N, C-alpha and C positions, 0 to 999 in steps of 0.2 A: 266476341267476334272481332278478331284483330284485323285491321286494314280491310274490313268488309268481307273477309273470307267466311264461307259457310261453316257452321259448327261441325266438328269432326264427330259424327255419330255413326254407329254401326248400321248395317242394313237391317231392315225389318225382317221378322221371321218369314213373312210371306215372300219377300224378295229373295231371301236365301233359298226357300223352297222352289221358287220359280226358276232361279238360276241352276239349281240342282237338276231339275227336270230338263232344262235346256241342254245341259251337258250330258245328261243320261236319259234321252227320250224313251228308252226301253222300260223305264220305271212306270211310264204311263201307257205305253203302246207296244204292240208286237209288230214284227216285220212280216208283211204278207205281200204277195204279188210282186216279187222282186225285192225292191228296197223300200216299198211304201210302208209307212207306219199307220197302224190301225188301232184306235183306242181300245184298251182292254175291256172285256165284258164287265158290266156292273159299275163302270165308272161314268159319272155324270159331272160335267164341269160347268159351273156358272159363268155368266158373261165376264165378271171381273177377273176370274182366273184365266179364261181363254184369251182375253185381250192382253192380260199381263204377260202370259207366255209369249205371245207374238211380239210384244214390245221388247221382251228380253231377247228373243231371237233376232230382232232387228239390230241389236247391238253387235251381232255377228251376221251381217246381211248375206254373206256368201253361204251360210249354213241354212238359211231359210229357203228351202227348195220345195218343189211339188211334193216330194215324199213326206216332208214334215207337215205340209198343209193338209195332207190327206187325213191327219188326225181329226180335223174339224169337219169332215165330210157330212156327218150325220147331225142335222140341226136339232134333232130331238134329244141329243145327249151333249151337245155343245152349243154355245150361242155366241155369235159375233154381231156387233152393230157398227163398230168403228174399226176400219181395217186400213192400215198404211203399209203398202208393199213396195214403196219406192226404194230404189237401189238394191233390191233383193234379187235372188236367182230364180224367182218364180216364173213359170211360163204359162201359156194358155191352158195347159192341162191342169195346173194348179188352180187357176181361176174357176175351172169347171167344178172343182171340189167344193167351193164355198158359194156357188151361185144361188143355192137355195136358202141361204141365211137372209134374214130381214136386215140388210145393211142400210145404215143411215149415212155413213161416211166411207168413201172409198178413194184411195190415192194410188194411182198407177203411174207415177212419174219416173222416167229413166230406169225402167226395168229391162235390163239388157236382153233377157230371153223371151220377152213377150213380143209376139208377132201380130201386128194389126191384121184383122181378118173379119169376114162377115160373121163367122162363128163367135169371135170375141165379142162383137157388138150384141149378138143375140144373148150371150151369157150376161152381159151388163144389163140388158133390158129385162132379163128374168128377175133381177132384183130392183128394177127401175122404180116401182111404185113406192118403195120404202126409202129410196135414196134422197137425201137432202143435200149432200155435197159430193161432187165428182171431180177428181183431178186426173187428167189424162194427157199424156204427151211425152216427148223425148224419144219417139220411135221414128224410124225411117219410113217414109212413104205413107204416113198415117192418112194424109189427105186422099191419096189414091184409093186406099181401102175404104175410106168413107164414101168416096164416089161409087166404088163397086157396090157397096151395101145399098146406097141410094138407088142405083140402077136396078139392082136385083129385087128390092122390096118397094120401089117407088114407081113401078110401071114402065121400066125400061128407059133407055137413053133419051133424054129430051122430054119424057112424059111429065114427071113431077116438076122438074126444074123450070119448064117453060111457063107453067102456071104460077110458080112461086115468084119468078123473076118479073114482077110487075113494076110499073114506073116507080123510080126511087123515092119521089117526094109525095107519094100517096099518103093521105092521113091515116092515122092509126085506126080510125073508125072503119076505114075500108078494108082492114085486114081480114075481118070475118068473111066479107064477100069474096075476097081473093081465095081464101082457103076452101070455100064452098065449091069453087070451080074444079077441085080435084078431090080424090078420095083421101080424106085426112089420114087414115091409118097407113096408107101406102107411102106417105112422105115422112113418116116419123123415123128419125135415125136414133135418137135417144128417147126411149119411151119412159121418161121420168117426169111425170106430171107434177110431182111435188118437189122437184129439184129447186133449191134456193141458191146454191153456189156452184158455179161451173168454172173450171180452170182448164184451158186447152193450151198446151205448150208446144211451140215450134211446129205449128201446122200451117201448111200453105193453102190459103183460100184465094190467092191472087188470080189464078187461071180460071177458077169457077166460083165467083162470088155467091151464086145461088146456094152453094153447099152450106155456107154459114147460115143463110136464111133457113134452110131445111133443119139445121141443128137447133136453131133457136125458136122456131115457130111453136112447137108444143110446150116450151118451157115458160109458160105465162106467169109462173110464180118466182121467176129468177130475180134475185136481188143483188147478187154478186157475179160479175163476169170478168175473168182474167184471161187475156189473150197474149200473155208474155211471149215475145219473140215470134209471134205468128206473122205470116205474110198476108196483108190485106190489100185489096184494090182501093187506092186512095179516093177515087171518085164514087165509091159505092159503100158509104157508111149508113145506108138506109136499113141495114140489118138491125140497127138499134130500135127501129119502130116495133120490133117484135118483143122487146123487153122493156115496156114503159115503166115498170115498177123498180127498175134498177137503181140501187143505192151506191154501188161501188163498181167502177169500170177501170180495169187495168190494161193499159196499152204500152207498158214498158217494153223497150227494145223493138217496138213496131216502127218500121220505117215509114215516115209520113212525108208528104211533099213540103217544100219550103213555104208554100202558101197554105196556111191552115184554115183559111176562111170557111171553105165548104165543110170541113170536118167539124169545126167549132159550131157551125150552123146546125149540123145534124145532131151533135151532142146536146146543144141547148134546146133543140126542138123536141127530140124524142125521149130524152132521159133527163129532163130538167130537175128531177128530184134528187139527183146525185148528191151524196155527201162525201164521197171520196173519188178522186180522179188521179190516175197515174199516167203521166206523159213522159216519164223518164226515158232518156235515150243515151246510154252511157257507152262511150268509147274510152279506153284507158288514157288517151293522150289529148283528144280534141273534143270540143263541144259541138253539139248540133245547132246550127244557126237557122232560125226561121225569119221570114220577112216580117217587119213591123212587130216585133215581139211585145212591146208595151201595149199596143192597141189590141193585139190578139188576146193578151191576158186580161185586159180590162173587159173586152167583149165576153170572154169566157166567164168571168166572175159575175158580170151583169146577168148573164143567162142562167147561172146556177146559184140561186140565192141561198140554198141550203148547204152549200159546200163548206165543210169544215176541215177537210184533209186534201192537200194538193201536193203532188210530187212532180217537179219539173227538172229533176236531176239530169245533168249532162246536156242541158239546153241553154239557150240565151233568153228564155222567156222571162227571166228576172229583170231584163232590161239593162240599160247602160249602168256604168259604175255609179254608185251612190255619191251624193254630195259630200264634200269634206265638212268637218265640224265647223270651219270658219264660214263657209257659204251657207251652211245650215243655220247658223246664228243670224247671219245677215238676212236670210230669207224670213226668219221669224220676226225680225224687227220691222221689215217692210210690210208685213201683213198683220201687224199688231192690232190694227183697227178692226180686223175681221176674224182674228184668231188669237186665242190666248197664248202667251209666250210659253206657258208650261206644257202645251201640247207638243207631241213628238211628230216629226215628219216621217212617214212610212218610207223605208229604204227600198221597197220593191214596187216600182211603178205598176199600177194595175191592181194592187191590193189595198189601196187607200181606203181607210174606213172599215177594214175587215181584220179580225183577229182569228186566225185559224188554230185548230188544235194541233195540227201537224203540217209541216212544210218541208218537202224534200229538195235540198239544194246541193246535193253531192256533185262535185265536179262541174258546177255551173259556170258559165262564162262570166267574165268581169268580176271574179272573186265575190260572187253574191253572198256566199255563206259568211264572209268576213265583215259584212256591213253591220252597222249599229241599227237598232230599232227594227229588227226583223219581226214581222207581224204574225208570230206563231208561238205557241207554248213550247212545242218541241220542234227542233230543226235538225235535219241531217246535213252533214257537210264534212269538211276537213279543216275547219278553222281552229278547232280546239279539241281537247280530249272528250268532252261531253258529246259534241257532234259526231266524232269518229266512232265512239262506242255505240251511240244510238244508230248510226248507219249499219254497223255490224249486226246489231240486234234486229234491225228492221228488215234488212235485205238478205236474211239467211239463205233463202232458196234461189238467189240470183247471182250467179258467178261473176257476171260483168260488173255488178255494183260492188260486191265484196272485195274484188281484187283491188279496186281503187281505194276502198276503205282500209284494207289491210296494208297496202303500200303507204298510206297516210299514217297509219299507226306505227309502222316500222320507222318512218322518218321522225315521228314524235319521240319514239324511244331513243333514237340516235342523237337528237338535239335537245331533249328536255327530260322531264321526269313525268312518268305516268302514275298518277296517284291511285286510281282505282284499278289495280292490277288484277284483283279478283274477277271483276266484271270483264276485263280485257281477256283473261284466260278462258273464262266460260264462253265468251263470244268466239274467240279464235278456234277453240276446240269444236264448237258446234258447226262453224263454217267448214272446217276441214272434214268433219264427219259427214256433212251433207254433200260434199263434192269430192269423193275419194279419188276420182280419176281425172280431175282437172288439175294439171300440174302447176298452173299459175297460182291457183288457190293454195295448193299444198306448199309451194315454195315460199309464197308471201306470208302464209300463216306461220310456217316454221321459223322464218326470220324473226318475227316478233316474239314467238314462243321462246326463242333462245334468250332474249333479254329478260323475260319474266322468270324463267327457270333459274337463271344465274343471279337474280336479284335477291335481296335480303327478305323481301316480303314472302317469297315462296316458302320459306320455312314455316309459315303459318297456314299453308294450304293443307286441307285434310287429305288423308291417305287416299281416299277414293278418287279425289280430283287429280292427285299426282299420278295415280295408276292410269287414269283415263288419258292423261297427257302422253304417257309412255305408249299406251296402246295405239293412239292415233298417230304418233310419230312412226311407230313400226308399220302401221297400215300404209302410211305415205311412202315409206322407203320400200316396202314390198311392191306397191303398185308402180313405183318409178325407180326400179332398181338399176336402170340404165341412165338415170339423170344425176350427173355429178353434183349439181348444186343442191338437189334435194338430199343426197347422201351426206354431203358436207354439213348442211344445216342440221340434219338429224343427228349425226354423230357428235357434233359440237354441243348440241343441246343435251344429249344423253350424258355427256361427260359431267354435267352439273347435278346429276342425280347421285344417290348413294349406291355406287356400283361395288359389288354385285347385289347387295341386299335388296334393293328396290326392284330388281328385275329377275329375281329367282323364280317368280311365278311364270315368266315367259322366257326362261333361260334358253331353251332349245330354239325357240323362234328367233331370238336375237342373235344367237350364234350363227344360225343359217344366213341371216341377213348380212352379218359381218363377213362371213366366209365368202359369200357371193360378191361382196364389194372389194375384198382385198385380193382375190384370186386372179381376175383378168390381167393379162400381160400389160395392156396399155391403159390400165386404170390411172386416174388422176393421182399424182403422187401424194398430195395432201390427204385425200380421202383414204388412200391405202395406209398412210402413216397413222391416222387417227383410228382407223378400223383395227389395225393390229394392236395398237395401244389398248383399245377397249377389250379386245380378245384376251390380251395378257392380263388385264385387270379382272376379267370374268373368271379366268382360270386360277388366279392367285389365291383366292380366299374361299374356295369351295371344297367339298369332300370328294371322295373317289367316285361317287355316282355321277356327278356332273362332269368330272374329268373323263370318265369312260365315255359318256355321251358325246362330249366334244371330240374325242378321238374317233368315235364311230362316224361322226359327221364330216371328218376329213381334215381336221385342223393340222395334223402333222404333215400330211402330203401338201397342204396349202403353204405351210411355212417353208417346207423343203423346196418347193418350186420357187418361192421368193428368193431363198438363199442361192439357188442355181442362177437365177437371173442376175443377182448382184455380183456373183463370181464372174459371170460372163462379161458384165460391164465393168468389172474391177472397181466397184464402188462399195465402200464401207460407210454406211450412214446409220442414222437412228433406226430406220426401217429394218435394216439387217440385224442390228443389235437387239431390237425388241422381238424380232422373229425368233431368235435363239432364246430370248427370255421367256417367250410364250411356250416354246417347247419344253423349256426347263420346268415351268409351272405345271403343264398338263401331264408331264411324266412323273411328277412327284408321287411316290407310292402307288403308281398305276402301271403295273407290268405290261398290260395290253398296249398302252401307248408307247412304252419303251420299245416293245417289239415292233410296232409300226415304224418307229424311227429307224431301227436297224434294218428292217425290210425295205425301207425307202432309200437305202444307200446313204443314210445319214452320217455314218462314220467316215465315209470317203469325203463328204462335204466338210466334215470337221477338220480333216487333215488338210484339205485345200484351203480352208479359211485360215488355218494356222500359218500356212505357207504364204498366202497372198496378203494377209493383214497381221503381221507379227507384232506390231506395236500398238494394238488397240486393246487397252486394259478392260474396258467395259465388255467388249465382244468376247475376250478371252474368259472373263469371269462367268459370263452367261453360258458359254459352251462347256466350261468345266463343271458348272453346277449341273448341267444336263448329264454329263458323263457320270457324275456321282449317283444320279438317280438310276441310270442304267446298271451301274456296278452293283447296286443293291438287289438286283433281280438275279437269283442264282442260276436259272436256266439260260440266261443270256450271257453270263460271264465267259463261258468258253468262246463265244464269238469275239470277245475283247482280247483273247489271248493270241495276239499276233505281234510280230516284231515291231511293225511300224506304229502300232498303238502303244504298246508297253514302253517303247523307247521315248515316245513323246511325253507320256505321263511321267516317266523318270526324269526327263529333262526339265519338266515344269515344276518338279519338286523345289528347285532352286530359284524359281521365278519370284521376283519382287513386285510384279505387276499388280496393281490394285491392292496394295498392302500385303496381307498374308492370304487373301482370298484364293488366288489361283494355286498357290503352293498348298494351302489347306485342302482344297478340293482334290488336287492330284494325289495327295497322301491318302485321302479317304477312298479314292478309286482303287489305289494299289492295296490298301488294307483289305478291302472286300475281296479283291482277286486273290490275294495271298492267303486268305482264310480258307480257301478251298483246298489248301495243302500242297506239298511239294509235287505230288503226282499230277496235279492240275496245271502246274507251271510247265507247259509243254514246249516252250521256246528255249533255244540254247543260250541266248543272251538278249538283254542283260540278265544275269543270274538272280534268282529270287533272294538269296542271302545278301547280295550286294545292294539290291534295291531296298531291302528292309533296313539295312544298316544306315544307308544314306537317309532314309526316311526318319529314323530316330534322331539323327544329328540335326536334321532340319526342324523337327518338332521342337527340340530343345532350344532352337534359336528364336522361336516365336515369342512375342510379348504376351503374357497371360492376360494383360489388361487391354489387348487390342480390340477396338470396336469392329463390329461385323456388318457385312452386307448380305445377310442370310436370315431366313425366317423358318424355324422348324415348327411344324404342327404336331409332330410326334417324335419321340426319341427311340422308337422301337428299333430302327436299323442300327443306331449307334449302340444301344444296349445289347444287341446281338453280338457286336464286336467286343463289348466288355467281357462277354462270356466265352470269347474265343481263346481259351487257355493254350491251345496248340500254337498260337501265333501271338506272342506277347507284344510284338511291335505294333500289331493292329490294336491290341488293348491299350497301348500307350497313346495312340492317336485318339481313341474313343474317350478315354478318361480326360485327356487334355482338352478335348472339345467340350465336354461337360463342365470341366473346371472353368474354362474361359467364359462360357455362356452364363453359368450361374453366378459368376463374379461380376460380369459387365451388365447383365440384364436379369438381376435376381427376381424382380417383380414378375417377369414374364416366364422364366424357365424353372425356378425353384419349385413352384407348385406343380408344374407340368411333370417334372422329373419324379417328384414324390408320388404323384397320381399314378404314374406308370411303373410303380414298384422299383424305381431306380435306387433308392436308398438301400433296400434289402439286397439288390444285386451287387451294389458297390461294397457292402459290408461282407458279403460272401467272398468277393475278390480279395479284400484286405486279409481275411483269415486263411486264404488258400496259400499253400507254400510255393506254387508255381510262378506267379508273377514276380518280376524283380522289384527292388525297393522303390524306384522312381514312380512306377505305376501305382503302388500302394500309397505313396505320399500324395499323389494327385487325387486319388480316390477319397482319401481321408479329408483332403481339403474341400472337395465337393460336398461331402456330408456335413462338414462344419459350416460351410457357407449356407447350406439349407437350414441348419439349426439356427444360425444367427438371423437369417431372414425371418424365420417363424417367430423368434423371440421379439424382434423389432416390430413385427406386425402386431403382435399381441399387445405390446406396450402402447403402440399408436392407438389401438382400439380402446384401451383403458383410459386414455387421456381425454378428458371432457372439455378442457379449456384450450383454446389455441389463440395465438396472437401473431401480429404482423409487425415487423420492425419498421420504424418510420424512416430509417435511412437504408439505402442500398449499399451492399458491399461492392467492391470493385468488380468482382465476377458477375454480380447481378446487373450492374450497369452495362457491362459488356454484353450480357445476354439480351438486355433490353434494347441496346443499339442494334444487335443482330436481328431482333424481331422487327424493329422498324424498317431495317434494310430489306428484310424478306417481304414485308408488306408493300414496300415501294416496288419491288421487283414483280410481285404478283399483280399490282395495278397495271404496270407496263405490259405484262403478258396478257392481261384481260383486254387492254386496248388493241393489242395485236390480234387477239382472237376475234374481236368484234369485226375486224376488217375482212374476215373470211366468211362472215354470215351475210347473205344477200337475199333480198326479197324475190328477185327474178333474175334469170340468167342473162348475162350481157350488160348488166349495170354495175359490174365491179371494175375497179381500176386495176392497174398492174399490181401483181403481188409477187412476193418472194416466197417460194415453197418452204423456206426455212424460218419464216417469220413467226409461225405459231408454236407455242409451247403448250401441249395438251396437258391439262391439269387433271389428274385422276385420283386425287386424295392421298 
């Protein structure tokens, strides 16, 4: 296990089967009553499989709907005990399908389609006797529906609540007497007598404090109560008297008064057995200040003797800044007669003499987490890597906390080295997964994710973890496709994966995201530039299936619209050049995309770009490469037979732009057009014979050893020209191309040509009487180069001993210097790239849009 990364092991057979069923639910169920899935007759699923299926579906939360949940409607054939539906698309109807299961754990947090209602609470209570854990919240107006339910089943407005709302400081012993004053059954909201853990999120109890009493009264076995982000009435904490066995109380993000005395009194009086207390109140920038924090913390600890876990994140309860080491030593000397010098002074006033298992100090006032001698085994904070990672792991479900921790991690990456990047990646991905629609979490997470993915340690990450990172990035960009910072961070991070190989499984999805990002007219220039570069890379190394898919998704029309805008603004930049390069790649041996280019007035844009930007070699090369692809499509060639097009191609035969590339591509275009014969040459001028004569002269002027800026995946189009005996000039171009490529890049093209029966086709040409001598000479040279390469390869394989010279030749020294120079340039580019990755919008400095060089392998 390198750098702490998990071992790269395949999925278990059970996981593979579960994922297969999730992707193909019809294997288990039939569709009935519209779109509902019903378990096939004769199938019985044990609890392990049922819950495993739902966990797998939760990895695709948008796909876990009521229709899917209907599979588990029959508790005699399926069994569920632990059910987590948070962040899914399940509604009240879906809850009805599973209400008859003996559920022990139920989580309904942030379910966007669940509507709080009396019927929902009835359904929850139908499973209430078996429930041990219930998490509920994140819905609008939940408190109002709770009140409606209380009024409907608690004897009407004022009935139950008047009796429950007894004097706040009444002893616990009087509780039974109070309950006897009303019909117990009528005031039960959650009929869950065996419930041990209750989590209510973002519920307002401020206007009706008795409502919380009504919730808690029947829950006499409750040991864990979490009221995260709830609104409570500060002077009415007597609700704690109903849960005397409480061991854990969470009041994170609950607004409390500056004077905590009354609240601390209630806590110490009613729930003195507490072992965990959370008073965290996090704002991203400021701490919550309470009066007399040191006295309050001391009072709290004195009243909770069993407390082993305390969270005071975002507050000033840790007291004033700790003593300096010098004053610490002086204090030790002064008290030597009553205290041994080896004893350490506790740095948190109020915790003297206590050593906690856990202490939450994230974003505390006075830099509490940076002090020495912190009295806890585990501490959350932002002082170092260990504290930050623990914060991310501890506060997974709290966006307010993890935003602070994620920003701290980002700053740590910027200024230092993060050693345990495996744990950091796992924590970041988990946080982003749990908060898919919180753009602060997504942006802050993606900023740190960038540093991990671009780092050397990422090479040791297992494939499943790398795939998970890609999926979560795509989720974030889909959910925030209008957020420039998120798109920028996501694209820059994706650039450091192996494109396109690592994204082939989500190819269509990624292309859609990229097209959505580059198409808007007023899109951020940097986002557009990176997006087009990624599209180009995706199109460059895939076969026809993916190319056709990209065409159907609209990449040609998207690139043409960008070209139009650049022509209107008279700007030729990298975006324009890469747009043409992308079209060049997606039209390669893909006639349907070539046709889309022609139908989108692409040829007119080609002519306009030639006129507007005549001295741009990179642009010209990309455009002519695209023209070559179109000329290979026979049914499109008649549309190229126009005076303005043929004249331009003829002029470009003599171009020296970008070496021989432009001239080479122009000759290739004309060769394909000429192969259709004299009758297909329907324009009066320039005449076919004159163009072909000029083309031959130009071909003979090229250097056969010229290096190329082109990549052939197949020689089929060129080999068709080799067999065009009616047009020997086209044969000349074709055999010259093969001779050049097999000479300069033998390791790449000799095998390819032989595989496609190129040697046989060339030998047929040599023995035919029609081609002229120069064509045959070039053809023989190609065959000889292939033979030499094969012999050389065979000799290399037979050699079993290799050696390395101890001294470099002058050429090797020069190559070594070039490598060092390239490394320096890459380091400089990476520094510039980092400047474009930010944790939250609005925290970036001024930037130049041309600073970034996108590195795509």
